[in-house]
DOMARZA-381010 format. One record per residue (C-alpha): residue number from 1; residue in three letters; x, y negated, z. Coordinates in nm, 2 decimals, decimal comma. Example, Ala and Ser with C-alpha at 12.3 -4.5 7.8 and 13.67 -1.06 7.14 Angstrom:
% DOMARZA-381010
+------+------+--------+--------+--------+
: resi : resn :      X :      Y :      Z :
+------+------+--------+--------+--------+
:    1 :  ALA :   1,23 :   0,45 :   0,78 :
:    2 :  SER :   1,37 :   0,11 :   0,71 :
+------+------+--------+--------+--------+
//
This chain:
% DOMARZA-381010
+------+------+--------+--------+--------+
: resi : resn :      X :      Y :      Z :
+------+------+--------+--------+--------+
:    1 :  UNK :   0,00 :   0,00 :   0,00 :
:    2 :  UNK :   0,14 :  -0,34 :  -0,10 :
:    3 :  UNK :   0,13 :  -0,63 :   0,14 :
:    4 :  UNK :  -0,10 :  -0,90 :   0,02 :
:    5 :  UNK :   0,17 :  -1,17 :  -0,03 :
:    6 :  UNK :   0,03 :  -1,43 :  -0,26 :
:    7 :  UNK :   0,20 :  -1,59 :  -0,56 :
:    8 :  UNK :   0,26 :  -1,96 :  -0,52 :
:    9 :  UNK :  -0,01 :  -2,04 :  -0,77 :
:   10 :  UNK :  -0,28 :  -1,85 :  -0,60 :
:   11 :  UNK :  -0,59 :  -2,05 :  -0,48 :
:   12 :  UNK :  -0,62 :  -2,09 :  -0,11 :
:   13 :  UNK :  -0,90 :  -2,22 :   0,11 :
:   14 :  UNK :  -0,84 :  -2,57 :   0,25 :
:   15 :  UNK :  -0,62 :  -2,58 :   0,55 :
:   16 :  UNK :  -0,48 :  -2,24 :   0,50 :
:   17 :  UNK :  -0,10 :  -2,19 :   0,54 :
:   18 :  UNK :   0,08 :  -2,14 :   0,21 :
:   19 :  UNK :   0,14 :  -1,77 :   0,13 :
:   20 :  UNK :  -0,04 :  -1,64 :   0,44 :
:   21 :  UNK :  -0,05 :  -1,26 :   0,43 :
:   22 :  UNK :  -0,39 :  -1,10 :   0,43 :
:   23 :  UNK :  -0,24 :  -0,76 :   0,54 :
:   24 :  UNK :  -0,27 :  -0,63 :   0,89 :
:   25 :  UNK :   0,02 :  -0,79 :   1,08 :
:   26 :  UNK :   0,14 :  -0,45 :   1,21 :
:   27 :  UNK :   0,14 :  -0,31 :   0,86 :
:   28 :  UNK :   0,33 :  -0,61 :   0,73 :
:   29 :  UNK :   0,57 :  -0,58 :   1,01 :
:   30 :  UNK :   0,62 :  -0,21 :   0,95 :
:   31 :  UNK :   0,70 :  -0,27 :   0,58 :
:   32 :  UNK :   0,95 :  -0,55 :   0,66 :
:   33 :  UNK :   1,12 :  -0,33 :   0,93 :
:   34 :  UNK :   1,15 :  -0,05 :   0,68 :
:   35 :  UNK :   1,32 :  -0,28 :   0,43 :
:   36 :  UNK :   1,55 :  -0,45 :   0,68 :
:   37 :  UNK :   1,60 :  -0,14 :   0,89 :
:   38 :  UNK :   1,97 :  -0,12 :   0,82 :
:   39 :  UNK :   2,02 :  -0,44 :   1,03 :
:   40 :  UNK :   2,19 :  -0,63 :   0,74 :
:   41 :  UNK :   2,08 :  -1,00 :   0,69 :
:   42 :  UNK :   1,91 :  -1,08 :   0,36 :
:   43 :  UNK :   1,78 :  -1,40 :   0,20 :
:   44 :  UNK :   1,43 :  -1,43 :   0,06 :
:   45 :  UNK :   1,55 :  -1,36 :  -0,30 :
:   46 :  UNK :   1,72 :  -1,04 :  -0,19 :
:   47 :  UNK :   1,41 :  -0,93 :   0,01 :
:   48 :  UNK :   1,19 :  -1,01 :  -0,30 :
:   49 :  UNK :   1,42 :  -0,81 :  -0,54 :
:   50 :  UNK :   1,44 :  -0,51 :  -0,30 :
:   51 :  UNK :   1,06 :  -0,53 :  -0,23 :
:   52 :  UNK :   0,97 :  -0,53 :  -0,60 :
:   53 :  UNK :   1,21 :  -0,24 :  -0,66 :
:   54 :  UNK :   1,05 :  -0,04 :  -0,38 :
:   55 :  UNK :   0,70 :  -0,12 :  -0,50 :
:   56 :  UNK :   0,61 :  -0,32 :  -0,19 :
:   57 :  UNK :   0,56 :  -0,65 :  -0,38 :
:   58 :  UNK :   0,40 :  -0,73 :  -0,71 :
:   59 :  UNK :   0,57 :  -0,91 :  -1,00 :
:   60 :  UNK :   0,37 :  -1,22 :  -0,92 :
:   61 :  UNK :   0,53 :  -1,25 :  -0,57 :
:   62 :  UNK :   0,78 :  -1,53 :  -0,56 :
:   63 :  UNK :   1,08 :  -1,61 :  -0,34 :
:   64 :  UNK :   0,90 :  -1,91 :  -0,19 :
:   65 :  UNK :   0,59 :  -1,70 :  -0,09 :
:   66 :  UNK :   0,82 :  -1,43 :   0,07 :
:   67 :  UNK :   1,00 :  -1,70 :   0,27 :
:   68 :  UNK :   0,68 :  -1,87 :   0,39 :
:   69 :  UNK :   0,52 :  -1,55 :   0,48 :
:   70 :  UNK :   0,81 :  -1,44 :   0,69 :
:   71 :  UNK :   0,82 :  -1,77 :   0,87 :
:   72 :  UNK :   0,44 :  -1,75 :   0,93 :
:   73 :  UNK :   0,48 :  -1,39 :   1,06 :
:   74 :  UNK :   0,74 :  -1,51 :   1,31 :
:   75 :  UNK :   0,52 :  -1,79 :   1,43 :
:   76 :  UNK :   0,20 :  -1,57 :   1,46 :
:   77 :  UNK :   0,38 :  -1,30 :   1,65 :
:   78 :  UNK :   0,53 :  -1,55 :   1,90 :
:   79 :  UNK :   0,19 :  -1,71 :   1,95 :
:   80 :  UNK :   0,03 :  -1,36 :   2,01 :
:   81 :  UNK :   0,29 :  -1,26 :   2,27 :
:   82 :  UNK :   0,48 :  -1,02 :   2,05 :
:   83 :  UNK :   0,84 :  -1,01 :   1,96 :
:   84 :  UNK :   0,87 :  -1,09 :   1,59 :
:   85 :  UNK :   0,99 :  -0,81 :   1,37 :
:   86 :  UNK :   1,24 :  -1,04 :   1,20 :
:   87 :  UNK :   1,43 :  -1,35 :   1,28 :
:   88 :  UNK :   1,58 :  -1,62 :   1,06 :
:   89 :  UNK :   1,94 :  -1,75 :   1,09 :
:   90 :  UNK :   1,89 :  -2,13 :   1,10 :
:   91 :  UNK :   2,22 :  -2,18 :   0,92 :
:   92 :  UNK :   2,22 :  -1,92 :   0,64 :
:   93 :  UNK :   1,84 :  -1,90 :   0,61 :
:   94 :  UNK :   1,88 :  -1,53 :   0,60 :
:   95 :  UNK :   1,64 :  -1,29 :   0,77 :
:   96 :  UNK :   1,73 :  -0,98 :   0,96 :
:   97 :  UNK :   1,54 :  -0,73 :   1,17 :
:   98 :  UNK :   1,50 :  -0,86 :   1,53 :
:   99 :  UNK :   1,74 :  -0,61 :   1,67 :
:  100 :  UNK :   2,11 :  -0,64 :   1,76 :
:  101 :  UNK :   2,33 :  -0,68 :   1,45 :
:  102 :  UNK :   2,46 :  -0,35 :   1,33 :
:  103 :  UNK :   2,75 :  -0,40 :   1,09 :
:  104 :  UNK :   2,92 :  -0,07 :   1,17 :
:  105 :  UNK :   2,95 :   0,19 :   0,88 :
:  106 :  UNK :   2,64 :   0,40 :   0,80 :
:  107 :  UNK :   2,64 :   0,76 :   0,93 :
:  108 :  UNK :   2,39 :   1,04 :   0,92 :
:  109 :  UNK :   2,30 :   1,15 :   1,27 :
:  110 :  UNK :   2,16 :   1,49 :   1,36 :
:  111 :  UNK :   1,78 :   1,48 :   1,38 :
:  112 :  UNK :   1,64 :   1,40 :   1,72 :
:  113 :  UNK :   1,52 :   1,71 :   1,91 :
:  114 :  UNK :   1,15 :   1,79 :   1,83 :
:  115 :  UNK :   0,93 :   1,88 :   2,13 :
:  116 :  UNK :   0,60 :   1,82 :   1,96 :
:  117 :  UNK :   0,53 :   2,01 :   1,63 :
:  118 :  UNK :   0,35 :   1,85 :   1,34 :
:  119 :  UNK :   0,03 :   2,04 :   1,39 :
:  120 :  UNK :   0,00 :   1,94 :   1,76 :
:  121 :  UNK :   0,08 :   1,58 :   1,67 :
:  122 :  UNK :  -0,18 :   1,56 :   1,40 :
:  123 :  UNK :  -0,44 :   1,72 :   1,63 :
:  124 :  UNK :  -0,39 :   1,48 :   1,92 :
:  125 :  UNK :  -0,37 :   1,18 :   1,68 :
:  126 :  UNK :  -0,71 :   1,27 :   1,53 :
:  127 :  UNK :  -0,86 :   1,31 :   1,88 :
:  128 :  UNK :  -0,72 :   0,97 :   1,99 :
:  129 :  UNK :  -0,85 :   0,79 :   1,68 :
:  130 :  UNK :  -1,19 :   0,96 :   1,68 :
:  131 :  UNK :  -1,27 :   0,92 :   2,05 :
:  132 :  UNK :  -1,11 :   0,57 :   2,07 :
:  133 :  UNK :  -1,37 :   0,45 :   1,82 :
:  134 :  UNK :  -1,66 :   0,67 :   1,94 :
:  135 :  UNK :  -1,93 :   0,65 :   2,20 :
:  136 :  UNK :  -1,79 :   0,91 :   2,45 :
:  137 :  UNK :  -1,56 :   0,72 :   2,68 :
:  138 :  UNK :  -1,48 :   1,03 :   2,88 :
:  139 :  UNK :  -1,36 :   1,21 :   2,57 :
:  140 :  UNK :  -1,12 :   0,92 :   2,50 :
:  141 :  UNK :  -0,99 :   0,93 :   2,86 :
:  142 :  UNK :  -0,92 :   1,30 :   2,83 :
:  143 :  UNK :  -0,75 :   1,26 :   2,50 :
:  144 :  UNK :  -0,52 :   0,99 :   2,64 :
:  145 :  UNK :  -0,44 :   1,20 :   2,94 :
:  146 :  UNK :  -0,36 :   1,50 :   2,71 :
:  147 :  UNK :  -0,13 :   1,28 :   2,50 :
:  148 :  UNK :   0,07 :   1,17 :   2,80 :
:  149 :  UNK :   0,09 :   1,53 :   2,91 :
:  150 :  UNK :   0,26 :   1,61 :   2,58 :
:  151 :  UNK :   0,53 :   1,35 :   2,68 :
:  152 :  UNK :   0,60 :   1,56 :   3,00 :
:  153 :  UNK :   0,38 :   1,39 :   3,26 :
:  154 :  UNK :   0,17 :   1,58 :   3,52 :
:  155 :  UNK :  -0,17 :   1,43 :   3,44 :
:  156 :  UNK :  -0,50 :   1,40 :   3,62 :
:  157 :  UNK :  -0,82 :   1,29 :   3,45 :
:  158 :  UNK :  -1,02 :   1,10 :   3,71 :
:  159 :  UNK :  -1,26 :   0,84 :   3,57 :
:  160 :  UNK :  -1,57 :   0,68 :   3,73 :
:  161 :  UNK :  -1,65 :   0,33 :   3,84 :
:  162 :  UNK :  -1,41 :   0,31 :   4,14 :
:  163 :  UNK :  -1,11 :   0,50 :   4,02 :
:  164 :  UNK :  -0,86 :   0,49 :   3,73 :
:  165 :  UNK :  -0,93 :   0,69 :   3,42 :
:  166 :  UNK :  -0,61 :   0,89 :   3,47 :
:  167 :  UNK :  -0,32 :   0,93 :   3,70 :
:  168 :  UNK :   0,01 :   1,05 :   3,55 :
:  169 :  UNK :   0,32 :   1,15 :   3,74 :
:  170 :  UNK :   0,68 :   1,18 :   3,61 :
:  171 :  UNK :   0,84 :   1,49 :   3,76 :
:  172 :  UNK :   1,19 :   1,35 :   3,77 :
:  173 :  UNK :   1,30 :   1,44 :   4,12 :
:  174 :  UNK :   1,45 :   1,14 :   4,29 :
:  175 :  UNK :   1,36 :   0,93 :   3,99 :
:  176 :  UNK :   0,99 :   1,03 :   4,00 :
:  177 :  UNK :   0,72 :   0,76 :   3,96 :
:  178 :  UNK :   0,35 :   0,73 :   3,91 :
:  179 :  UNK :   0,13 :   0,53 :   3,66 :
:  180 :  UNK :  -0,24 :   0,49 :   3,63 :
:  181 :  UNK :  -0,42 :   0,49 :   3,29 :
:  182 :  UNK :  -0,71 :   0,26 :   3,22 :
:  183 :  UNK :  -0,87 :   0,36 :   2,89 :
:  184 :  UNK :  -1,10 :   0,13 :   2,68 :
:  185 :  UNK :  -1,27 :   0,27 :   2,38 :
:  186 :  UNK :  -1,42 :   0,05 :   2,12 :
:  187 :  UNK :  -1,73 :   0,21 :   1,96 :
:  188 :  UNK :  -1,78 :   0,10 :   1,60 :
:  189 :  UNK :  -1,54 :  -0,20 :   1,63 :
:  190 :  UNK :  -1,17 :  -0,25 :   1,57 :
:  191 :  UNK :  -1,07 :  -0,43 :   1,89 :
:  192 :  UNK :  -1,15 :  -0,38 :   2,26 :
:  193 :  UNK :  -1,38 :  -0,67 :   2,34 :
:  194 :  UNK :  -1,34 :  -0,67 :   2,72 :
:  195 :  UNK :  -1,00 :  -0,52 :   2,82 :
:  196 :  UNK :  -1,02 :  -0,64 :   3,18 :
:  197 :  UNK :  -0,65 :  -0,59 :   3,27 :
:  198 :  UNK :  -0,73 :  -0,69 :   3,63 :
:  199 :  UNK :  -0,91 :  -0,35 :   3,67 :
:  200 :  UNK :  -0,59 :  -0,16 :   3,59 :
:  201 :  UNK :  -0,40 :  -0,37 :   3,84 :
:  202 :  UNK :  -0,65 :  -0,30 :   4,11 :
:  203 :  UNK :  -0,63 :   0,08 :   4,05 :
:  204 :  UNK :  -0,26 :   0,07 :   4,05 :
:  205 :  UNK :  -0,26 :  -0,05 :   4,41 :
:  206 :  UNK :  -0,53 :   0,19 :   4,53 :
:  207 :  UNK :  -0,36 :   0,49 :   4,37 :
:  208 :  UNK :  -0,01 :   0,40 :   4,51 :
:  209 :  UNK :   0,12 :   0,39 :   4,15 :
:  210 :  UNK :   0,43 :   0,21 :   4,03 :
:  211 :  UNK :   0,28 :   0,11 :   3,69 :
:  212 :  UNK :  -0,06 :   0,04 :   3,53 :
:  213 :  UNK :  -0,12 :   0,13 :   3,16 :
:  214 :  UNK :  -0,40 :  -0,01 :   2,95 :
:  215 :  UNK :  -0,49 :   0,20 :   2,64 :
:  216 :  UNK :  -0,73 :   0,12 :   2,36 :
:  217 :  UNK :  -0,77 :   0,14 :   1,99 :
:  218 :  UNK :  -0,64 :  -0,22 :   1,95 :
:  219 :  UNK :  -0,64 :  -0,55 :   2,14 :
:  220 :  UNK :  -0,66 :  -0,92 :   2,04 :
:  221 :  UNK :  -0,31 :  -1,04 :   2,11 :
:  222 :  UNK :  -0,40 :  -1,40 :   2,19 :
:  223 :  UNK :  -0,21 :  -1,62 :   2,43 :
:  224 :  UNK :  -0,48 :  -1,59 :   2,70 :
:  225 :  UNK :  -0,46 :  -1,21 :   2,70 :
:  226 :  UNK :  -0,08 :  -1,21 :   2,69 :
:  227 :  UNK :  -0,08 :  -1,43 :   3,00 :
:  228 :  UNK :  -0,33 :  -1,20 :   3,18 :
:  229 :  UNK :  -0,13 :  -0,88 :   3,12 :
:  230 :  UNK :   0,18 :  -1,06 :   3,25 :
:  231 :  UNK :  -0,01 :  -1,19 :   3,55 :
:  232 :  UNK :  -0,14 :  -0,85 :   3,64 :
:  233 :  UNK :   0,18 :  -0,66 :   3,53 :
:  234 :  UNK :   0,00 :  -0,44 :   3,28 :
:  235 :  UNK :   0,16 :  -0,23 :   3,00 :
:  236 :  UNK :  -0,06 :  -0,24 :   2,70 :
:  237 :  UNK :  -0,07 :   0,05 :   2,46 :
:  238 :  UNK :  -0,28 :   0,09 :   2,14 :
:  239 :  UNK :  -0,38 :   0,43 :   2,01 :
:  240 :  UNK :  -0,12 :   0,38 :   1,74 :
:  241 :  UNK :   0,14 :   0,31 :   2,01 :
:  242 :  UNK :   0,06 :   0,64 :   2,18 :
:  243 :  UNK :   0,09 :   0,83 :   1,85 :
:  244 :  UNK :   0,42 :   0,66 :   1,78 :
:  245 :  UNK :   0,55 :   0,76 :   2,12 :
:  246 :  UNK :   0,45 :   1,12 :   2,05 :
:  247 :  UNK :   0,60 :   1,11 :   1,70 :
:  248 :  UNK :   0,94 :   1,00 :   1,83 :
:  249 :  UNK :   0,92 :   1,23 :   2,12 :
:  250 :  UNK :   0,93 :   0,98 :   2,40 :
:  251 :  UNK :   0,98 :   1,14 :   2,74 :
:  252 :  UNK :   0,89 :   1,05 :   3,10 :
:  253 :  UNK :   1,23 :   0,89 :   3,17 :
:  254 :  UNK :   1,21 :   0,66 :   2,87 :
:  255 :  UNK :   0,85 :   0,57 :   2,97 :
:  256 :  UNK :   0,97 :   0,40 :   3,29 :
:  257 :  UNK :   1,11 :   0,12 :   3,08 :
:  258 :  UNK :   0,82 :   0,13 :   2,83 :
:  259 :  UNK :   0,57 :   0,08 :   3,12 :
:  260 :  UNK :   0,71 :  -0,27 :   3,19 :
:  261 :  UNK :   0,45 :  -0,55 :   3,16 :
:  262 :  UNK :   0,36 :  -0,65 :   2,81 :
:  263 :  UNK :   0,29 :  -0,50 :   2,47 :
:  264 :  UNK :   0,47 :  -0,17 :   2,44 :
:  265 :  UNK :   0,49 :  -0,19 :   2,06 :
:  266 :  UNK :   0,80 :  -0,41 :   2,08 :
:  267 :  UNK :   0,97 :  -0,17 :   2,32 :
:  268 :  UNK :   0,89 :   0,13 :   2,11 :
:  269 :  UNK :   1,05 :  -0,03 :   1,81 :
:  270 :  UNK :   1,36 :  -0,11 :   2,01 :
:  271 :  UNK :   1,38 :   0,25 :   2,14 :
:  272 :  UNK :   1,35 :   0,40 :   1,79 :
:  273 :  UNK :   1,61 :   0,15 :   1,66 :
:  274 :  UNK :   1,85 :   0,24 :   1,94 :
:  275 :  UNK :   1,83 :   0,61 :   1,85 :
:  276 :  UNK :   1,97 :   0,54 :   1,50 :
:  277 :  UNK :   2,18 :   0,23 :   1,57 :
:  278 :  UNK :   2,27 :   0,25 :   1,94 :
:  279 :  UNK :   2,51 :   0,44 :   2,15 :
:  280 :  UNK :   2,47 :   0,77 :   1,97 :
:  281 :  UNK :   2,56 :   0,62 :   1,63 :
:  282 :  UNK :   2,86 :   0,43 :   1,78 :
:  283 :  UNK :   2,99 :   0,74 :   1,95 :
:  284 :  UNK :   2,95 :   0,95 :   1,63 :
:  285 :  UNK :   3,14 :   0,68 :   1,42 :
:  286 :  UNK :   3,43 :   0,66 :   1,67 :
:  287 :  UNK :   3,46 :   1,04 :   1,67 :
:  288 :  UNK :   3,45 :   1,04 :   1,29 :
:  289 :  UNK :   3,73 :   0,77 :   1,27 :
:  290 :  UNK :   3,95 :   0,95 :   1,51 :
:  291 :  UNK :   3,92 :   1,28 :   1,33 :
:  292 :  UNK :   3,98 :   1,12 :   0,99 :
:  293 :  UNK :   4,24 :   0,86 :   1,07 :
:  294 :  UNK :   4,41 :   1,05 :   1,35 :
:  295 :  UNK :   4,47 :   1,35 :   1,14 :
:  296 :  UNK :   4,58 :   1,14 :   0,85 :
:  297 :  UNK :   4,84 :   0,97 :   1,07 :
:  298 :  UNK :   4,96 :   1,31 :   1,19 :
:  299 :  UNK :   5,00 :   1,43 :   0,83 :
:  300 :  UNK :   5,20 :   1,13 :   0,72 :
:  301 :  UNK :   5,49 :   1,21 :   0,96 :
:  302 :  UNK :   5,52 :   1,58 :   0,85 :
:  303 :  UNK :   5,89 :   1,64 :   0,75 :
:  304 :  UNK :   6,00 :   1,31 :   0,90 :
:  305 :  UNK :   5,98 :   1,38 :   1,27 :
:  306 :  UNK :   6,07 :   1,69 :   1,46 :
:  307 :  UNK :   5,77 :   1,85 :   1,63 :
:  308 :  UNK :   5,92 :   1,78 :   1,98 :
:  309 :  UNK :   5,93 :   1,41 :   1,90 :
:  310 :  UNK :   5,60 :   1,38 :   1,72 :
:  311 :  UNK :   5,37 :   1,13 :   1,88 :
:  312 :  UNK :   5,02 :   1,21 :   2,01 :
:  313 :  UNK :   4,71 :   1,01 :   2,01 :
:  314 :  UNK :   4,70 :   0,82 :   2,33 :
:  315 :  UNK :   4,41 :   0,61 :   2,44 :
:  316 :  UNK :   4,58 :   0,29 :   2,33 :
:  317 :  UNK :   4,68 :   0,44 :   1,99 :
:  318 :  UNK :   4,33 :   0,56 :   1,94 :
:  319 :  UNK :   4,19 :   0,22 :   2,01 :
:  320 :  UNK :   4,42 :   0,07 :   1,75 :
:  321 :  UNK :   4,31 :   0,32 :   1,49 :
:  322 :  UNK :   3,94 :   0,27 :   1,56 :
:  323 :  UNK :   3,96 :  -0,11 :   1,57 :
:  324 :  UNK :   4,16 :  -0,12 :   1,24 :
:  325 :  UNK :   3,91 :   0,11 :   1,06 :
:  326 :  UNK :   3,61 :  -0,08 :   1,19 :
:  327 :  UNK :   3,76 :  -0,41 :   1,09 :
:  328 :  UNK :   3,83 :  -0,29 :   0,74 :
:  329 :  UNK :   3,47 :  -0,17 :   0,72 :
:  330 :  UNK :   3,34 :  -0,52 :   0,80 :
:  331 :  UNK :   3,24 :  -0,47 :   1,16 :
:  332 :  UNK :   3,25 :  -0,78 :   1,37 :
:  333 :  UNK :   3,23 :  -0,60 :   1,71 :
:  334 :  UNK :   3,47 :  -0,31 :   1,78 :
:  335 :  UNK :   3,45 :  -0,02 :   2,01 :
:  336 :  UNK :   3,51 :  -0,05 :   2,38 :
:  337 :  UNK :   3,79 :   0,12 :   2,56 :
:  338 :  UNK :   3,53 :   0,34 :   2,73 :
:  339 :  UNK :   3,37 :   0,44 :   2,40 :
:  340 :  UNK :   3,71 :   0,55 :   2,26 :
:  341 :  UNK :   3,80 :   0,74 :   2,57 :
:  342 :  UNK :   3,46 :   0,92 :   2,56 :
:  343 :  UNK :   3,51 :   1,01 :   2,20 :
:  344 :  UNK :   3,85 :   1,16 :   2,28 :
:  345 :  UNK :   3,69 :   1,37 :   2,55 :
:  346 :  UNK :   3,40 :   1,47 :   2,33 :
:  347 :  UNK :   3,64 :   1,59 :   2,05 :
:  348 :  UNK :   3,84 :   1,79 :   2,31 :
:  349 :  UNK :   3,53 :   1,95 :   2,45 :
:  350 :  UNK :   3,41 :   2,04 :   2,10 :
:  351 :  UNK :   3,74 :   2,21 :   2,02 :
:  352 :  UNK :   3,81 :   1,95 :   1,75 :
:  353 :  UNK :   4,11 :   1,81 :   1,94 :
:  354 :  UNK :   4,37 :   1,95 :   2,18 :
:  355 :  UNK :   4,48 :   1,77 :   2,49 :
:  356 :  UNK :   4,86 :   1,75 :   2,54 :
:  357 :  UNK :   4,87 :   1,69 :   2,92 :
:  358 :  UNK :   5,24 :   1,60 :   2,96 :
:  359 :  UNK :   5,20 :   1,34 :   2,69 :
:  360 :  UNK :   4,87 :   1,19 :   2,81 :
:  361 :  UNK :   4,71 :   1,22 :   2,47 :
:  362 :  UNK :   4,55 :   1,45 :   2,21 :
:  363 :  UNK :   4,61 :   1,59 :   1,87 :
:  364 :  UNK :   4,34 :   1,63 :   1,61 :
:  365 :  UNK :   4,30 :   1,99 :   1,48 :
:  366 :  UNK :   4,16 :   1,90 :   1,14 :
:  367 :  UNK :   4,05 :   1,58 :   0,96 :
:  368 :  UNK :   3,74 :   1,51 :   0,75 :
+------+------+--------+--------+--------+
//
């Protein structure tokens, strides 16, 4: 589906912002995130060219309409209490995804472990969407409880006028915590008309819970509602958010941070981003560089240095190798000392390097 970005010559109602998108803001945001997902900044012309090549924009879309729509999207998201999907560099006028800059080399990471199979995910997603827009509030409450059970929570469906709709406990030993679920279905309409976040706050106290979670098909993200959920410290989840959490296999430990006050959509995006651009990627790249460059360095001295005099890869030498490789690749931020040390330990544990104790270093068994 193409976002409805208007060409500059399109007719607009009086008072309407130029190029304002008709598409659902979340759909528009998802398409832009997909395009800018590598973290690299792009100007409006580059975004236009890539969008046309991917079939996201029509040939009538112009550079100006792309630029104006992106600015409008940023302003609307801020006004609605959301974190904008993209940000603009005020100097270069380039846009990038609203995540930390990732200019490290690309790498293919192993797939994240799957705990929920596709059939189970499809079934619970259908239940959530059907009951969330249906007349049976109890069925929706049970579906939400079952969804959080799939994340690893011990769940209780309670319901009634004077109790939360659900109580969920994270079985994490000394890190255990409790949250209450307040579920709001929206029969035959798109948005929950009366979310009442103060109810969720009341039930949190009476249930001795650490967090309160409000779940519904969707909510009007206006300034007033944004202020209310902050005042009452409520975590707001749409049905799509719950399904996204299941799709990326969020667990109870990760939910502690996701249950912070505000719209969870933004935090879910950050979590998914970190899995492909965060610590795991950085660690994999450092290991890759050490294997490739470390073994190459060992190979260059063959025949020139006696084995007894051959150097080993100490932590300082490894840092120099990693920093040089990253700089040549265009990275502006290099690896930390702790990251390089951890990579050396990982290679040793994996049998890809051998520690030389009396030389305080390692040798690489084979390069890439």
